[in-house]
N, C-alpha and C positions, 0 to 999 in steps of 0.2 A: 522418464515417459509418463508421458501426463494420465497416469492414472493414481488416482488417493483415495483414502479413504473420506477424504472432505469434500464436502459437496462443490463440484466445479459445475458451473452454471451450463447446461446443454447448449444455451442458445447466447454465446458472451455477446455484451453489450456493445452493439455498434458504434463506432466513432463520429458520429455525424458535425459536419463542419459546422459553424454559425453562421447564419445567412448575413449575407452581407447588408450593411445599410446605408441607404443612399442619402444625401444632403443635400435639400431644395434649397438654392441662393435665391433669395429674395432681392432682387434688385427694381431701383425704386427710378422711375422718369421722370425728367424736369422738363416743365413747356416752356418755350420759350416766347416772351411776351415784350412786345415792342410799344414805344411809346413817344410821343412826338415831345420834344422840349418846348416849353414856354417861357416867358421871361421871367415869370414871379413865382418865388415860393410856393407860395398857397396855391397856384396853378399847380405848380410841381408834384406837392405833394398828394394832389387832389386825382390826379392821372396816373400815378404809380398805382400798378396793379393790387387789387386786394392781399393776395399772397404774399405780394413783399411786404405789405403794411403790418400783419399778421405773423410774420417769421422771426421779429425777434422777441416778441411776446411767448410762442412756441417753443423757441430755444432758450428762453428765460426759464419756462416752467420745466423742460427736461433737463437741464442742468441741475436743479435739484435734484434730480434720479440718478445725475452719474454723467452728465454734460451731454451736448446737442453735437449728435453726428451728423458728419456732414459740409458744416459750415466753420469757414476760415476764420482762425484767431486773428486774422490780419484786418477783418473789415469792423466797421464802427456797428454798434447793434442797431443805427437808425438806415446803415447804408446798405443798399439790397444785392444780391448776389449777380455777379455778372453771369447771365445766360453763358454766354462764350465760355467761359472759363470752366463753367461744367461741364461742358459738349468736352472742351479739350482734355478735361480730369477723366472722363469716363473714355476715350479714346486711350490716354495713355495707361490707364487700365488693365483695357482689352489687351492691349500691347504686352505689357508684362503678364498676363494669364497665359496669354500663346507662346511668349518666352518661357515661362516656367512649365507648362504642358511640355513641352520639347526639350527639355534639358534633358542629359544623358541619367541612366539610371546608375550611378555608380555606387557600392556601398557604403555608408556615413556608418558614425559612432552608433545610431540610434538602431541600427540595425541589430545588433546583437547586446545581448544580456545575460546573465550570470548562467543560465539553465545552459546555452550555447559552450561558456567556460568550459562547465559541469560535464559534457559530451563529450568535448575534444579533450577533457583529461582522462576520463575513465571508459571511453567506449573502449580502446585497442586491447585493454583487457577485460572484456567481456566477450563471453563466446557465446555459440549455439551448441546445442549438444543434440546429437541424430541417436536415436537408436533403434534396436529390432531385437525382436524375439521370437524364433521358432515356437508356436504352439501345435501340440501334437494332441490330433483328438483321437480317442481311442472308441473304436465299436464297443457298444455295451453288452455284455455278456449275454443278456436277454436276446439280442437279437440273432442268437446261434440257433436259437429253437427253432425247428420244423415248423411250428405252428405260423412264427412271423414271418419266416419263408412263404410260405404259401401263400400269405397275404399281398406280401411287399413284392416279392418274386425281384427282377432284376433292380430295381429301383431302392434296395433295400443296401445300404454299405455294408462291403464285407471285407476292405483292408484299410486302417488308419490312415486318417488325410492329416495333413500338415497345414498350416498358414503361418504367414510371415507378419507379426503386428509390428509395427513403426509408432514410434511418438517422437516431440519434439519439445527440447527445455532450452534453457540458458543457466550458465553458472560465469563465474569470474575467477580471474589468476590471483590467488592469494601468496602465491612464492615464485620468483622467477624459474626455478626449477623444474616448473611443469606441474604446479599441485593448483587444483582447479576446485572449487568451492560448489556444490549444486546442493539440490535435495535427495531424500532418498527415492522417494517415489519416480522420479525422473528414470533414473539407471535402474530401478527397483526389477530382478531376474531376467537384466539384460544379457543378450547373447554377444551383442555388435556394440560398442560405444565409439560414434566419431566426432570429435571435437574441430568447432571450425570457430576462425577469427576471422574480423570483418577487414582486414585484408587479402583474403583470399585464403589464405593457408590453411589447412586440414590436419588435423594425427587424429591416429587412432587410441584412443584410452582405455585406460585399465581402470577398473573401480579397485581403491586401495580398501574399502569400506565406506557402509552404511549403516545408519544408525535411525530406523522406523519409530523409536519413540520419540525421538525431536526432529524427525525429517531431513537429516543434514546427512549428506555424504561428502565423499572426495574422490575425485576422479585426478589418474597420473596419468600426462602426457610424456614421449620422447622429445621435451625443447628445453632448449635454457635462454636466460637473460631474457625470459619474455616478460611485458610489459604487464605491471601490477598493479592493485587499488590499495588505497589508505582505509585502515578500518579507524573508526570511531569508536566511541565506546558509548554503548547505548543506554548507560548510566542517566547519559545528558539530554536524552532525547525526551521531547514535552511536545503535548497537544498544542497545535497551531505552527509549529514549523516547518517551512518548506521541504518538499519528500518528493525525489525524482526516481523514476522506475526506467530503468533499461533491459531489453531484453527483446526476447522472438515470440510476440503473441500470434499465437493460429501460422507458425512458422513466419511471418513477416522478420527479417532480420533489422537488427540494429533501429528497433521502433523506442521513443522516447514519449513518457508521459510525466506529467505535471500536476501536482497537488499539492496536499498536506497531510500533517501527521493529527489523523482525525481523534484517536485515542490510544493512551500505551496500557498494559498490563491486561488483554482481554485473555479471559482462560481458555482452556480448551472446550469447557462445557459451553461457554458465550457462544464459540463460534460453531458448534456441531462437531467437534474434532474430539470425541472423548479420550483421553488415556496417552495425549500430547502432552508431556510434561514441559510447554513453554508459555511466558505471559507474554502473548502476540502483541505486534505494533498493527493496528488500524491506521488505514491510509485512503484516502478516496482517488489518488492517482489512480489512473485505469491499470488493471490487473486482468488479466486474459489466462486461459489456458497456454502453454508455452511462456509464459512470464515465470513460471516457478525455477526457481534455482537463482534467477538474476540478480541484481542488487538494487535496495532502497537504498539513496543516497541524501546528506543533507545539502545545505545550500552552496558549501566548500569542495562538495565531491567525494565527502568521506562515506563509507559504506555504515550505513548502521541498522539493516537487516537485511535480511534473505526473504524473497518476497517466495511466499507459498501458497497461499489460498484465496479463495473466495466462497461467497456464500450463494446458494442458490437461490435467482430469484431478486438478488439483491442488484441495487443501482449503485455503481460506484463506492462500493464497500469491498477492500481487499487484504489481507494481512500477511503480516511479515515475522520473521524468527530475529529476535534480538542477535545481532552482531555477537554481544558478549557470549550469548549462548553457543553460536554455531561456532565461534571461534574453540569455544573449550571442549567441545565435543569434536571439532575437527581435529584436533592436537590429541586427542586418544585413538581418532582412526588411524590419523597418520603415525603413531607411536606402536600402536596396540591392534590394527585392524579392528577393535570392537571397542564397545564401551559398557562398563560395568555403572547401572544402575542402582542408585539405594533404595531398598525395600525396606517398607513400615512392617504393611499387612495390617491394615485396617480400613473400612469404608466409612467416610466423615459425609457429615453435612452441616452446615450455619446453623448454630442455632437461634431462631425465631420465637419469638412470643407463642405464634402459633404451636410451632412444632413443641414447646415445653407443654403448653397447656393441653396437647393432645394427649402426651405422655402423661401427664400427672392424672389425667383425668379416665384414664383408659384402665378397663378393668380386666385385661387382658394383658398389662402391662405391669413389670415387679420394679421398674425404673422411676425412681422420684429425681426429678432435676431441680436444683434449688438457684445455680448459675441462672445470671440473665442473659451474660452472651459468652462468645467463645465457638469451640468445633464439638460437633457431638460424633462420638464413637457410636457408630449401628453395629458396627461388626468386625471383630478379629478373627484374621485368619490362624486355624489352628497348627501350632509348632513357627510361627509368624516370630522376628525379634518382637513385634509389639506384643505378643502372646507371650513370651518368654519374659521380658519386662513390666508384667503383672498388669497391663493394659486390660478394660472392659467395657463391653456395650456399656453404654448410659453415661460412660464417664465423660466430662465436659473439659476439652484443653483450652486451657488458660492464655499458656504463652508456652514457645517452646526455643530453648537455647536462648532464654533470656527476652524474646520478641513476642509482644501481645499479638495474638493471633483471634481474628474472626473469621478468616474464610478457609477450605480447606485446602486452595491454592498456596494461602500464605506457609501453611504445615509442608506442604510437599516442597517447595519451594528451601526451605530450611533444611528438609531431608535432603534434596537433590545437592545444597550446597556445603552440606557437612561430608559428602563419599560414604564408600562402602567401609565399615569399621569405625568410623567417630562415635563420639559419645555426645549424643545429644538428651538435655535436663529438661524435664515437662512437667509442666506443674498444671496439674490436673483437680477437678473438683468432681469428689464422688460422693452423692448424697448430699449433705450438707458438711463434708469432710473438705481440706485442702490438702493434697499429697503431691511432693514430687518424686516423681522417679526418671530413670535414667533407662534409654533404649540406646541399642548398639543397630545401624542399619545394616541389612546384608545385602549381597546382588539378587537384582532383581530376577527371577526367574525366567526363563526361555518362555514358558508358555503364555507367559503373562505378557509379554511383549507382543 
C-alpha cells in the first residue's frame, strides 16, 4: 500500500517523450551546359563553361579535407563531368529512396538490446500487489454533548463510518513455492492482499511478516513452480552501472524504466527516512508510487535492490534497499515471522572540527574532546547495552569490531551485522585516554521500531 514515512512525491514526474528530430536533406542541383564542338584544342578549352574549369581545383582543395563528394574517380582531373550521367545518377537515387521507403518493416537485430532481454527474463516473476484496508472512523466522544447537537443538529455524525482504503505496489518471486518479496509499507495493515502476474493469473496473498525498520515484507500465495528472479550480490554494485526498474508505477502494470546507479550507501538521514537501517542504493531510473517493492536490476537481469522511496520534489532520484539486506531480513521473516534487530542504546553524530570546538569552548559542557575524528556519543539510554558496557556521553568511538568509523551509519552497520547477543569490541577515546570496551547488543525494543 503506497503509504510510507518516506517523502513520496505527491505529483510524480511525468514521463515526457523526447521530441522527434527532423533531418533536413540538402540536395544539390546541377545545371546542364551545352557547348558547340570546335576543331582546335584551344577553342575547345575556351568554350568549356567556367564551372567545369574550376571543378578540378575545387575538388583538389576539398580532397585535402576529406575527399570531393559527387565526382567520379574514373574521370581525369581535367575532364568535365557529363551532365547526362549526373541526371541519370539522380534518377537512380530517387528510385532507391522510393524503394527503401516501401520496404516492409520487418524486425531486425538492431530493434532489440540488453534491456529487452532483461525484461523477457525477469518480467514473468514481477507481480502487482493490490491491497485494501477498511478504515473505521469513530465519532469523537465530545460530539455526544448536547451543546454540539444543538448547533449541528442532523448534520452531526452519530454512527461510526467506514471507508475502504486501497493501494497498489510491486513485488517479485524469490522462491517458486509462492514466496514474494516486497516493501513493508505496501502491505502494512492491509486486510486483503491480491497478487497478479503479467500472464493474467491472480492469487490471494498472506503476509508472512513485515519489518518496518528495513521496510521489507514477505507475502505468500498458494502456488508452485512459479518463475523466480536471480539475486545478485549488492556488495558488487558500483555507481555508474546500468539499473533497470520493473514495476507498477501509478498502477500502470509491467512498466520498465532504465538508468544508472547514481550512488551507493546513502544513509536514511540522507534521504529523509530516519530510523531505517539501510544503506540505500540511489538510481536515476524513474521510480514512482507503485514501483515500491519491485526489483532494481543490473544489465544481466539480476536483482540488486528493492525499489522503495523517492524524495519529494526531486527529479530522477529514487532509492532501493540493497538485495543482500533484503534477503537477510526476508529469511528471518520466513522462518520466524519477525526480525530481531540489535540495539546499542546510544545517540551518535560524526565528530567534526566545529562540534569539537563548540564542546571544548562551551561553559555549560563538562566534556572535553581530544580526538580529531570518529563518532561522538551524545546520549546513552539508561539500562541499555551501551550503558551496561560503560559508555558515556562525550566518548568518541574510534573503531568498532576492529573497523575504523567516522559516521554513525558505519557503527550501526557493524551492530546490525553482529546480530543480537554478539560481542562487539569498541575502541573509544575519553578525554585524553584510549579505552577498549566490549558491548553486547540486545533486541531492539518494540517501542523504538
